[in-house]
C-alpha positions in Angstrom: 62.8 101.6 89.9 63.2 103.9 86.8 65.8 106.8 86.7 64.2 110.0 86.0 67.2 111.5 84.2 67.3 110.5 80.6 70.2 108.3 79.4 69.2 107.5 75.8 72.2 105.9 74.5 72.5 102.2 74.8 76.0 100.6 75.4 77.2 97.0 74.6 79.6 95.4 77.1 79.8 92.3 75.2 82.2 93.8 72.7 85.0 93.5 75.3 84.5 89.8 75.5 85.0 89.5 71.7 87.7 91.9 71.7 89.4 89.5 74.5 88.6 86.1 73.1 87.9 86.2 69.6 90.7 88.2 67.7 93.6 85.7 68.6 95.4 84.7 65.5 97.5 81.7 64.9 100.7 83.8 64.8 103.2 84.3 67.7 102.5 87.4 69.5 104.5 90.6 68.9 107.1 91.2 71.7 105.6 93.5 74.4 107.3 96.8 74.8 106.5 98.3 78.2 108.2 101.7 77.2 105.6 101.9 74.4 102.6 101.4 76.9 104.0 104.3 79.0 104.4 106.6 76.2 100.9 108.1 76.4 101.2 109.2 80.0 104.7 110.4 79.9 104.0 112.8 77.0 100.9 114.2 78.9 102.8 114.5 82.0 105.5 116.4 80.1 103.1 119.1 79.1 101.9 119.7 82.7 103.0 123.3 84.0 105.1 123.6 87.2 103.3 125.1 90.1 105.2 128.2 91.6 107.0 127.6 95.0 106.2 130.2 97.8 108.1 130.4 101.3 105.9 130.3 104.3 105.2 133.8 105.6 107.1 135.1 108.7 104.9 138.0 109.2 101.2 139.2 108.4 101.2 140.1 104.8 98.0 142.1 104.5 96.9 143.6 101.1 95.0 146.5 102.8 96.3 149.7 103.9 97.1 150.3 107.5 98.9 153.2 109.1 100.5 151.1 111.6 104.2 150.5 111.3 104.3 147.7 113.4 105.9 144.4 111.9 102.6 142.5 112.5 100.6 144.6 109.8 103.4 144.9 107.3 101.5 145.4 103.7 102.4 143.7 100.8 101.8 144.4 97.1 101.0 140.9 95.9 97.6 139.2 96.6 97.9 135.8 98.0 97.1 133.1 95.6 93.8 130.7 96.0 95.4 127.9 94.0 95.1 127.7 90.2 91.5 128.6 89.1 89.7 125.8 87.5 88.9 128.2 84.5 92.6 128.7 83.9 93.3 125.0 83.1 92.0 123.2 79.8 88.8 121.7 80.7 86.1 119.4 79.2 82.6 119.0 80.4 81.1 115.3 80.1 77.8 113.8 80.9 77.5 110.8 83.1 76.4 109.0 80.0 79.6 109.8 78.0 81.9 108.9 80.9 80.1 105.5 81.2 80.5 105.0 77.6 84.3 105.7 77.4 84.8 103.6 80.4 82.9 100.5 79.0 85.2 100.9 75.9 88.4 101.5 77.6 88.6 100.8 81.2 91.6 98.4 81.7 90.2 96.6 84.8 87.1 95.7 82.8 89.3 94.6 79.8 91.4 92.4 82.0 88.3 90.8 83.5 87.0 90.2 80.0 89.6 88.0 79.1 88.8 85.2 81.8 85.6 84.0 80.0 87.4 83.6 76.9 90.2 81.6 78.6 87.5 79.6 80.5 85.7 78.8 77.0 88.9 77.3 75.8 88.7 74.9 78.9 85.3 74.0 77.8 86.6 73.1 74.2 89.5 71.2 76.1 87.1 69.1 78.0 84.9 68.4 75.0 88.1 67.5 73.0 88.5 64.4 75.3 85.9 62.6 73.0 87.6 63.7 69.7 88.8 60.6 67.7 92.7 60.2 67.9 94.5 58.9 64.7 97.8 56.9 65.4 100.3 55.1 63.4 103.3 52.9 64.6 106.3 51.4 62.7 108.5 49.0 64.4 111.5 47.0 63.5 112.0 43.6 65.5 115.0 41.4 65.7 114.0 38.3 68.0 115.9 35.7 68.8 114.2 32.4 70.2 116.2 29.9 72.1 115.0 26.1 71.4 115.5 23.8 74.3 114.9 20.7 72.1 114.5 19.8 68.5 114.2 17.0 66.1 115.8 18.9 63.4 119.0 17.2 62.3 120.4 20.6 61.4 119.8 22.3 64.7 121.3 21.3 68.0 119.7 22.0 71.5 120.4 25.5 72.3 120.6 26.9 68.9 118.6 29.9 68.2 115.9 30.6 65.7 116.1 34.2 64.8 112.8 36.3 63.4 113.5 39.6 61.8 110.6 41.9 60.4 108.9 45.2 60.3 105.4 45.8 61.8 103.3 48.7 61.0 100.0 50.0 62.5 97.5 52.6 61.5 94.2 53.3 63.2 91.7 55.6 65.1 90.7 55.3 68.8 88.2 57.2 70.5 87.0 57.7 74.2 83.0 57.3 74.1 80.7 59.4 75.9 79.4 56.2 77.5 82.6 55.9 79.2 84.1 53.3 76.9 87.1 53.1 74.6 86.8 52.1 71.1 89.9 51.3 68.7 89.9 50.5 65.0 93.3 49.2 63.9 94.9 47.9 60.7 98.4 46.1 61.1 100.6 44.4 58.6 104.0 42.8 59.1 106.8 41.5 57.1 108.7 38.5 58.9 111.6 36.5 58.0 112.6 33.2 59.8 116.4 32.1 60.1 117.0 29.4 59.6 114.1 28.5 57.5 114.2 24.7 58.3 111.8 23.4 61.0 112.5 19.6 60.6 113.7 17.0 58.3 112.6 17.9 55.0 110.4 20.8 56.3 110.7 24.4 55.8 108.6 27.5 56.3 106.7 28.6 53.3 106.7 31.4 52.5 109.8 33.0 54.0 109.7 35.9 54.3 105.9 36.5 54.7 103.5 39.2 55.0 100.6 39.3 57.5 97.5 41.8 57.6 95.0 42.3 60.2 91.9 44.4 60.6 90.9 44.6 64.2 88.0 46.3 66.2 88.5 46.6 70.0 85.8 47.8 72.7 86.1 48.2 76.4 82.9 49.5 78.0 82.3 50.0 81.8 79.1 48.5 83.1 78.9 50.0 86.6 81.6 52.6 87.5 82.1 55.2 84.9 79.1 54.0 83.0 76.7 56.8 81.5 76.4 59.9 79.4 76.0 62.4 82.2 79.0 60.9 84.1 81.2 61.4 81.4 79.9 64.8 80.4 80.6 65.9 84.0 84.0 67.8 83.3 82.2 69.5 80.2 79.3 70.5 82.6 81.8 71.9 85.3 83.7 73.7 82.7 80.7 75.4 81.2 79.6 76.6 84.8 83.1 77.8 85.3 82.9 79.8 82.1 79.5 81.3 83.2 80.9 82.1 86.7 83.7 84.0 85.0 81.3 86.0 82.8 79.6 87.2 85.9 83.0 87.9 87.4 83.2 90.2 84.2 79.8 91.6 84.9 81.0 92.3 88.6 84.1 94.1 87.4 82.0 96.3 85.1 79.3 97.0 87.7 82.0 98.0 90.2 83.7 100.3 87.6 80.3 102.0 86.9 79.5 102.3 90.9 82.8 104.0 91.1 82.2 106.3 88.2 78.9 107.4 89.7 80.3 107.8 93.0 83.2 109.9 91.7 81.0 111.8 89.4 78.6 113.0 92.0 81.5 113.9 94.4 82.7 115.8 91.5 79.4 117.6 91.3 79.7 118.4 94.9 83.3 119.5 94.8 82.4 121.8 92.0 79.6 123.3 94.0 81.8 123.8 96.9 84.3 125.7 94.8 81.5 128.0 93.8 80.4 128.4 97.4 83.9 129.0 98.7 84.6 131.4 95.8 81.4 133.5 96.6 82.1 133.4 100.5 85.6 134.8 99.8 84.4 137.4 97.4 81.7 138.6 100.1 84.6 138.7 102.8 86.8 140.6 100.4 84.0 143.1 99.7 83.4 143.5 103.4 87.2 144.0 104.0 87.3 146.8 101.2 84.1 148.4 103.0 86.0 148.4 106.3 89.1 150.0 104.9 87.1 152.7 103.3 85.3 153.5 106.8 88.5 153.3 108.6 88.7 156.0 111.2 84.9 156.4 111.4 83.6 153.4 112.9 86.2 151.0 112.2 89.5 150.4 113.7 92.4 148.1 113.2 90.5 145.3 115.2 88.0 145.0 112.6 90.3 145.0 109.8 92.5 142.4 111.2 89.4 140.3 112.3 88.3 140.4 108.6 91.6 139.7 107.2 91.6 136.5 109.4 88.3 135.4 107.7 89.6 136.3 104.3 92.7 134.0 104.7 90.7 131.3 106.3 88.4 131.3 103.5 91.1 131.5 100.9 92.5 128.2 102.4 89.1 126.5 102.1 89.0 127.7 98.5 92.3 126.2 97.8 91.5 123.0 99.1 88.0 122.9 97.3 89.7 123.5 93.9 92.2 120.7 94.7 89.2 118.4 95.3 87.8 119.1 92.0 91.1 118.0 90.3 91.3 114.8 92.5 87.9 113.7 91.3 88.6 114.7 87.8 91.8 112.6 87.9 89.8 109.8 89.4 87.3 109.7 86.5 90.2 109.9 84.0 91.7 106.7 85.6 88.3 105.1 85.6 87.7 105.9 81.8 91.2 104.9 80.7 90.4 107.0 77.6 93.8 107.4 75.4 92.5 111.1 74.6 92.3 112.0 78.3 95.4 110.5 80.2 95.4 110.9 83.9 98.6 112.8 83.6 97.3 115.4 81.2 96.3 118.8 82.4 92.6 118.7 81.1 90.2 119.0 83.9 87.0 116.8 83.6 83.8 118.8 84.7 80.3 117.5 85.2 77.7 118.2 82.8 74.6 116.1 84.0 72.3 117.8 86.5 71.7 115.8 89.7 68.5 114.3 90.5 66.6 116.3 93.1 63.4 114.4 92.8 62.0 111.9 95.4 61.6 108.5 94.1 59.2 106.1 96.3 60.3 102.5 96.5 58.8 99.2 98.0 61.3 97.1 99.9 59.6 93.9 98.8 60.0 94.7 95.1 63.5 95.9 95.8 64.5 92.6 97.5 62.7 90.4 94.9 64.7 92.2 92.1 68.0 91.9 94.1 67.4 88.2 94.5 66.7 87.8 90.9 69.7 89.9 89.7 72.5 89.8 92.1 75.6 88.1 90.2 76.8 86.3 93.4 73.5 84.3 93.8 73.9 83.3 90.1 77.5 82.4 90.8 76.5 80.4 93.7 73.7 78.5 91.8 76.3 77.5 89.2 78.6 76.3 92.0 75.7 74.3 93.5 75.1 72.7 90.1 78.9 71.9 89.9 78.7 70.5 93.4 75.7 68.2 92.4 77.5 66.8 89.5 80.6 66.1 91.4 78.2 64.4 94.1 76.7 62.1 91.3 80.3 61.1 89.8 81.5 60.2 93.5 78.6 58.1 94.0 79.1 56.3 90.9 82.7 55.8 91.9 81.4 53.8 95.0 80.5 51.0 92.5 83.0 48.1 91.6 84.7 48.4 88.1 83.1 46.0 85.9 84.1 46.3 82.2 82.9 44.4 79.1 85.9 43.8 76.8 85.8 42.4 73.3 87.6 42.4 70.0 87.1 41.0 66.5 89.8 40.8 63.7 90.2 39.4 60.3 93.6 38.2 59.3 95.4 37.5 55.9 99.0 36.0 55.2 100.8 35.4 51.9 104.5 36.2 50.5 103.7 39.6 49.4 101.6 42.4 50.9 98.8 42.7 48.2 98.1 39.0 48.4 98.0 39.2 52.3 95.5 41.9 52.0 93.3 40.0 49.4 93.3 37.1 51.6 91.5 39.2 54.4 88.6 39.5 52.0 88.0 35.4 52.3 86.9 35.8 55.9 88.1 32.4 56.6 90.7 34.0 59.3 88.4 35.5 61.8 89.5 35.7 65.4 87.4 37.3 68.2 87.2 37.6 72.0 85.0 38.6 74.7 85.2 38.9 78.5 84.6 40.7 81.8 87.1 42.6 84.0 86.2 43.0 87.8 87.9 45.2 90.2 87.1 46.4 93.6 89.5 47.6 96.3 89.4 46.3 99.9 87.2 48.6 102.0 86.8 51.2 99.0 87.7 53.8 101.6 89.2 56.2 98.9 85.8 56.4 97.0 83.7 56.7 100.2 85.9 59.6 101.5 85.6 61.4 98.1 81.7 60.8 98.2 81.5 62.1 101.6 83.6 65.2 100.8 81.3 66.1 97.7 78.1 65.9 100.0 79.8 68.1 102.5 80.9 70.7 99.7 77.3 70.5 98.5 75.8 71.4 101.7 78.5 74.0 102.1 77.5 75.5 98.8 73.6 75.6 100.0 74.6 77.4 103.1 76.9 79.9 101.2 73.7 80.5 99.0 71.4 81.2 102.1 74.3 83.5 103.4 74.2 85.5 100.2 70.3 85.9 100.4 70.8 87.3 103.8 73.6 89.6 102.7 71.5 90.8 99.9 68.6 91.6 101.8 70.5 93.4 104.4 72.4 95.5 101.7 69.3 96.5 100.0 67.4 97.3 103.0 70.4 99.5 104.4 70.9 101.2 100.8 67.0 102.1 100.8 67.4 103.5 104.3 70.3 105.6 102.9 68.3 106.8 100.1 65.3 107.9 102.4 67.8 109.4 104.8 69.6 111.3 102.0 66.3 112.7 100.8 65.3 113.9 104.3 68.7 115.2 104.7 68.2 117.3 101.4 65.2 118.7 102.7 66.6 119.7 106.1 69.8 121.2 104.6 67.9 123.3 102.1 65.6 124.8 104.8 68.7 125.6 106.7 70.2 127.4 103.7 67.0 129.3 103.3 67.1 130.2 107.0 70.9 131.3 106.8 70.3 133.2 103.6 67.3 135.3 105.4 69.5 135.8 108.4 72.4 137.3 106.2 69.7 139.4 104.4 68.5 140.7 107.8 72.1 141.8 108.7 72.7 143.6 105.4 69.3 145.3 105.8 70.7 146.6 109.3 74.1 147.6 107.7 72.2 149.4 104.8 70.1 151.1 107.4 73.2 152.8 108.9 74.3 150.6 111.8 77.8 151.1 112.9 80.5 148.5 111.9 81.4 147.4 115.5 83.5 144.5 116.3 80.5 142.4 117.4 78.5 143.6 114.3 81.3 142.7 111.9 81.9 139.4 113.8 78.1 138.7 113.3 78.2 139.5 109.6 81.2 137.3 108.9 79.9 134.5 111.1 76.5 134.4 109.3 78.3 134.5 106.0 80.2 131.5 107.1 77.0 129.8 108.2 75.4 130.5 105.0 78.2 129.0 103.2 78.2 125.7 105.5 74.5 125.5 104.9 74.9 125.7 101.1 77.6 123.2 101.4 75.8 120.8 103.5 72.9 120.9 100.8 75.3 120.3 97.9 76.6 117.4 99.9 73.3 116.1 100.6 72.1 116.1 96.9 75.5 114.4 96.1 74.8 111.7 98.8 71.2 111.3 97.4 72.4 110.5 93.9 75.3 108.4 95.3 72.8 106.5 97.4 70.5 105.7 94.3 73.3 104.5 92.3 74.6 102.3 95.3 71.0 100.8 95.5 71.1 100.0 92.1 74.4 98.4 92.5 73.1 96.2 95.6 70.2 95.2 93.4 72.3 94.1 90.7 70.7 96.3 88.3 73.4 99.1 87.9 74.1 98.2 84.3 70.4 98.5 83.3 70.3 101.7 85.2 73.2 103.2 83.2 71.7 101.4 79.8 74.6 99.3 79.4 73.5 96.0 77.6 75.6 92.8 78.5 74.3 89.6 76.8 74.3 86.8 79.4 73.0 83.3 79.5 70.1 82.4 81.9 71.1 81.5 85.3 71.0 77.9 86.3 67.7 76.9 87.9 68.5 74.9 91.1 
């Protein structure tokens, strides 16, 4: 569906994501000052004027002359107030497009939601970092005493100790492989001194002290459980899905904000129309009251004057409430915009500048449901959750396998009295050692792995059922919203006809009055009642126009196309194809 009212500006919501996640420096954050955050609203509220306080009346206070001296008809020189007129307050007229633009840039709920995708992006990096190489180094001093139970050395007695003292240093790199294995390359060097240095008659350790050097490569590679690229990338894939889900949550927050803006905006249009209707009704009633005062003593009695005065005060109260509603919806829009130039506590009244749509738009239910099923963010999120459930199921199934690891190592060594020579001796390749083997492990019954696999299967089935439920929910909401649009249109038609009829009835009464008909109690009551019915019909029409525009925006919301409807562009990755 294309909206007839033109909204030419295109707004980009992705900037909020950049603001949330891409401007984080390496410095410590500045201390948060809550008082400074409150200053804008405090300053705006300080300038607000105080409303005058009036006591409740104890007798009738009528602005019209009455010869009676009874307390019930005592006159007053002051005209009762109808609340502050909208025109007396500073105001600004904004189009719906301008309000949407300010909200996209400033709304705090949207900004808070914009941080989550950036937070989840760091979790993706965290999962990827599992496969980053790790540098390590160790330095150890060792003093080892070895007791000898027997010896042929004449210099040593049984139970004498042989002491080894030395330094050992390691440096290397280890890495978890994407196939599930672990690889380590390490260079080790050690300086060792033996005390005593004799090992037998005429025998000594040479050299003493001595240096050893070793370059070793170690590999552990699973062959069954934990083997495979996809299995070991599972955490990264699930983290990416979670990031996409949080991005859709950001979109949801933005859509709900725009829905609330549209809803409040068209209610503001309705409230301003109701003020105009109530103001006009009160003006017509005051005109009638003035006419009755002038004709008092001819065909008008105290009854007609008091009767009209009752209508005046009732309609004055309605105008007070109508003006208050304008300010209520104005404050709601200011709160949704979060514009620092228009604080909620400021006295400035936001008024509408966009004309409501009054043209009928015909829509096909099948097309609407197809569009909704392609665009609803909940369906996209559920597809991502189903993809994560599939990944978890594959990992759990692999965990049913026994642990069978291939382990191997190869190293070359060198030894001499000094470190450079020990390092050079490694080049000869005469001292190579290696090992290879298999490690096998399987728990009896393997119950934990079986329970995890069963749980993941149930969670996947649950995700599928939730997706089907969301399809039904989307279809129901779209059908109900379409019915609301059609009902609001028919209501607009009926209320407009009712206003035409009420206006014609009032014109007929005015023609009778202009023809010289006496202003009897019944005639005055008929005129005042007909004025009221015209005002009610006009109010019903304004309400139906507001409801029609709100129904259109709600239909776009349940279709998942409200951003497009308001020309807000948000860059999103394609949804996962399940």
